[in-house]
N, C-alpha and C positions, 0 to 999 in steps of 0.2 A: 954611515950603518949605526942604528940606533943601538945605545948601550942596553944590555939587559939588567934588569933591577938585578939587585944583590939578592933580597929577601922577597919571599910573597906569601900571604897569606889563601889557603885552601878553603872554601866551604861547599860542603859538600852530602848527597845522604841517599839510599836507595833502599826501598823497602823491596826486600824479597827475602824468601825463605830460607835462612842460613842452616842445614840441617844439627851441625853442633857446634850451635853458638859460644857455650865457654870454652873449646877447644881453639875455634878460631879466635877469639878475643884475647886469650893467649898469647897463641903465636902471632897474634898482629901486634901485641904492646911488647914482644921482646924485637919484630921486625923492626919498629917505628923507634925502639930506644937505640936501635945499631946503625939508624938512617941519619939518628939526630936532630929529626924531627920533634918540635912541641905543641902541644894542642891538647885537645879535649874530643875523644871518640867515644861514640854511645856503641855496643854493639849489643841486638836483640836476636830473637828468634825469627823477628819481623823485618830484620835488615840492618843497614849502619847510617849511623849520621855521624860527621864527625867538621871539626875546622883545627886545621893544624898550620903551623909555621915553619918557616925552614929558607934555607938558600936557593937558588934558583936551579942549581942541581940538585939539591933533594928532593924539592918539590917535582921536579920531571920526572925523575926516579920513582917517587912514589905514585904519581897517577899511571905510570905505564904499567907498575907491577900490579896495581890494583886491578887496573883496564887487563890484565893478561888474566885474572879469573872468571872463568867464565861468570858466575854471578854476576861480575860486575862490570862485564864487558862495555855496557852503555851507562854507564853511572856519567853521570855532569857534574863537571867542577867550575866553579865561580872562583875567578884568579883576582887577585888583588897586590898591586905593588907594596911592599913595606920596606920601612927604614931598618926593620930590624925583625926579630924574635915577636911574636904579638901573646905569647906565653910564658910564663917562667918554667912549666914542667911540661912533662908528657902523661896523659891520663889517658887507660883504654878499660873502659869499664862494661861489666855486662848489666843489664837492664832487661826487666819485665817487659817495657816498651821502650820506645825511640823515642816519644813523648809520652810524658805521663798524663794518660787520660782518664781510666778505670771507668769507660764506659761499659753499662750493664749491657751492651750488645756488642759481639765482635765487630770490628771492622777492618776490612782488609781496601787499600786504597787503590790496591792493584783491579778490584771487583767494583766497589761503591767509589765514588769519587766526583766531585763537581768539573764541570764542563770547564778545560784548559784556556787561557788568553795569554796572546801574546804579550808584549810589554805595548806593541801598536795597537792591537785590539781593545786590550785592558784601558788602556788612554781615549779610545772611544767611547767606550761601554761609560768612565768615570763622566761624559758630558751627558749623558742622556737623561732624561727626565722621569723615566719609568724603572731606577736601578736604586737599591740600598745597597751602601758601601760600606760593610765590615770589617772592621780592623780584628786579626787573629791573633794578636799577640797580648799580652799584660798589659792592663794600664799605664805604668811609670814607661812603658815605650812608646804608647802612643803620645805621651805627655811631652816627649822630645823632638817627636814628629811625626807627621799621619796624612795621607790622602788625603787633598781639600774636601770636606763633608761627611768625611767615615763618620760611623759611628764610636765611640769610645767604648770599651768594656769594661764593665767595673769588676775585673778579676786580677786577681795577684799571683795567679797560677792557672795553667791551662787547663786542670783538671777540674776546674770550676764553670768551664765555657757550658756541660751539658744543662745544668741547671739556671744559668744566665739567661743561656737561648729560651727554656722555657720561660720564664718569667720578663722577659724584656722584646722578642722577637716576632709573638705570636701574631702583630699587625701587620705584618710586611709577608706574611706566608704565600700571598698571592705575586706578589714583585720578584722581578730579579734581585739575586743575592748576589753582592761581589764580594771577595772576600780575598784576603791577601796577610803574609807573613813577613818575616826577613828573607828567607832563602826558600821556601815555600814546603818545608816539610809539614808543620802544624797546619797549614789548610789541607792537605790530604786528609787529615784525619776530621778536621771541623766540617769541611764540605761533605762529609759520610755521617756527621752529629746531625747536621741540617737536613740530610734528606730522610736521615732515619726517624726524623720529630716531623717530618710531612712538608718538608719545602724541596718544590721540584724544580723550581730553576733557580739553578746553583754555579755558580761560576768561581775560579780561582787564577790569581794571578802567575803563571808557570814562570818556575826560578825567583819567585818572591821580590821585595824589593830592590836585592841588590842587583838583579839584571835587569831590573826598569829602570836602575840607575845609568845601566852601563850601555843602554839601547841606543845607538847614535842618533838615530831620527827623533824618538821622542827625548831623551836627554832630562830624561826624571822629572817631566810637568807636571804640576798639580799635585806635586808631593810639596810639602813645607815642613821646613825644619831639615833635624837629621835624623841617621836611623841608628840605632840602639844595636850595638853588635857586645855579644858576648865573648871578648877577649879585652886585652890592655888598651887596645883603642879607645873602647866604650863607645863610639860613634863613629861613622861616616858620612859625608856629604853624598846626596842623592841628587838634590837636583842641580842640574849643570846649567841654569839659563838665569836671564837676569830677572824673574819673576819670583825666585826664592827669599820666603819668609822666615825669619824667625819666631816659633809658635813657643818654646819654652820659658818658662818663668823663674825667675832666680828663687830659688829656695828660700833665701834672705830676706830679700826687699821686694820680690815681684816682678823686678823689674823685666825685660826679655833676655833670654841667654839661651845659648846652644852647647853649653860646654858641662860633660857630666865628670863629676869626680867621686873619689872615696873619701867618707871621711877620715883624715889624718890620726883618727882616734883609733888605734889597731884593735880596740877590743869593741868598737863599734862598725867602722867602713860602711856607713849608709851612703849608699849612691845617690845622689842628689845633683841639680842643677844650679848653676852658681854663675855670677855674672862677674865680669873682671875686675870692678871695685869691691865687690865680696868676697871672693878668691885671694885678696891683698890683708883685708883687713879683718877679714875673721879666719886667716892662717890655713884654711883647707879642711877646719872643723864645720860641721855642719851645725852645732850648737855652743855655747858659750860654756852648758856642763861639760861637753866633752874637750875641751879644751883644757878646763878646769882638772879634770881628771889625766889628762896627760902630764899636767905641771905637778899634781900631787905624785903621780908613779915617777916621776922624774924625781922628784925629791926626797922620795923615800929609797930610791935606788943609791 
């Protein structure tokens, strides 16, 4: 008999009109607290986007209850086993958009969105010569891990993508454009932006990187490094073959590394990649200034 994991992390989203989003957010917040989940859930009139952690029983109950709502009956959950909670608290927030884009044109992924590719189809497309691979995440996520041959977007936030596309993607308008992101939600909108900007042959990885890494046939092939995730784990492995390589570089010495940490200085908390040697020698700080600041703060106390 296979032992059930004690804790799990759920990643999910659904673009669907929620008639009274504010009331739903308030009710859902109370429900999550009562159930004992921890995580971050965004609610907007256009849908829901969440990552939560809990025990096996709690996450099973949550999935059953959310699917019992007709709005979310077909919602897809991506499930990871975990040693414990991946979050410290539970947040449910009402937002104007599930992913902040502020695009000048209204985008409904249920109406305009790129063609969806399964992990197997995406893997096959990655090996073609007539495609352009666009990472739909922020630049620091690309630095930790990405698909082989992907374009690194010079953006620090998703809302910068429309302008970045106009400035950097014009030469690729007549090519097949493959997009991908962590779980799929950003590419639902990014492909809409591309199509609104005149791109016609646009595709997206269905379920995102995390689904690609779980596919038993593909096994994460052609993804190098690790995938950045927005919880206490910070990163997760994707490529489960012997072809995996480390693409990240240590913030301090530049050596290959794939461990992301928060700066030990509570007033900084800069997330940075660090190698084992520098993790020990720099004591978890991103700079000597942060370490000195912590010493002075401790002395003043």
